C-alpha positions, 0 to 999 in steps of 0.5 A: 922458767925464767924467760925475762932476761932482766929477771935472770940477771936479778936471780944471779945478782941475788945469788952473787950477792950472797956469796960476796957476803959470805966470803967477806964476813969474818967467820963467814963460810961459802960453798958452791955447786957446779950448777951454782947453788950455794951454801953460805953462813954469814954469822947474822942471826937471820935465816934468809942470810945463812944456808942454802940458796938455789936459783935454778929452773930445776934444783937437784935434790942431791945437791940440796941435800949435801949443801943442807947437810953441810949447813946443819953441821957448820951453822952456829946461827938459824939458817934456811933453804931457799929456791926460786921455784916451786919446791918438790916433795923430795926437797920438802922432805930434805928441809923437814929432815933439818927441822925446816919446816916453816915454809914461806915466800918472799919477793924480789922487786925489779926496777929498770934504770933510766934517766927518769927512774934513777934521777937524783933526789931532790934536796931533802935537807939530808946529806947522804954519802958512802961510809968511810974507813973507820965508820962501821961502828957509826953505820952498825948503830944506825942500822940496828936502830933503824931495824929496832934489833940489838946489834947481835942480830947482825953478826959481823955483817957490818964489819969493814970487810963486808961494807968495803967488799968489791962491788959494795958500798954502804951509805950513811944519810946525815942530818945536823951531824946525826946518822938518820938512815943507812943503805947498802948497794951491792953491784953484780952482773949489770944489777945493783941489789939494794939493801939495809934501807933503814931509818930510826924511828925518830927519824921517820916520815921525813923522806930520808928513806926515799932520798937513800934509795934515790941516791943509791939508784942514782949512783948505780945508773951513773956507774953504768948499771940498768937493773935494781932489785931488792926484797921489800919489807911491808914498811918500805913496800909503798916506798919502792912501788911509788919508785917504779919497783915491781914484783918479779921474782918469788922465792919459797923459803924453808926455816925452823919454826 
């Protein structure tokens, strides 16, 4: 059970961010239950961004089953079932019914924002700014290069409707007119979620990802937000730990092998 109110806010922020993306992305779909669980489809080839997400202390198996059945019929991309608590055997059976037998965990890290943790970055020779209208293609190119994947992996996630959705700000870092890093911030419920922090291989180890992260934290704190959260990649984990993020919430995910 969540007892830390900041962790409760982050869990809701993660859920609401998924909802915003599913509602905004062209071709996306969102279904939500009265208890707050959701089934979201985003067109991305990323199971964590498609399927069922439940942040409650006691997930209702009947709700999970209904949302999973809906995802199974309507999803055209890989999808998953994600829970904030240890899954019951009944929910494991529901996942297995849909071929979601690869069980794994991921963490959300939290940082409480103040003048120190959200200080503006020192000069790194890079210009960081919000993505403007008409620049979604530039952002998509830099993001795909940063994650070293084809554009198709992200589906329509880099469409203007997502990059400029309510509460969402997409960022570009530029050095000598080249896009050298990306980021995306989603503000919900007194929290800011940080996503898409990626630097193309040829631009790495120059402090660009650090500057991007610090800029997004500073902008969120200036706007009145007090908690930041993210899900770290193994490559990014040392950076986020050095900035003060701590692992706080662990989710269990069921996906296809």
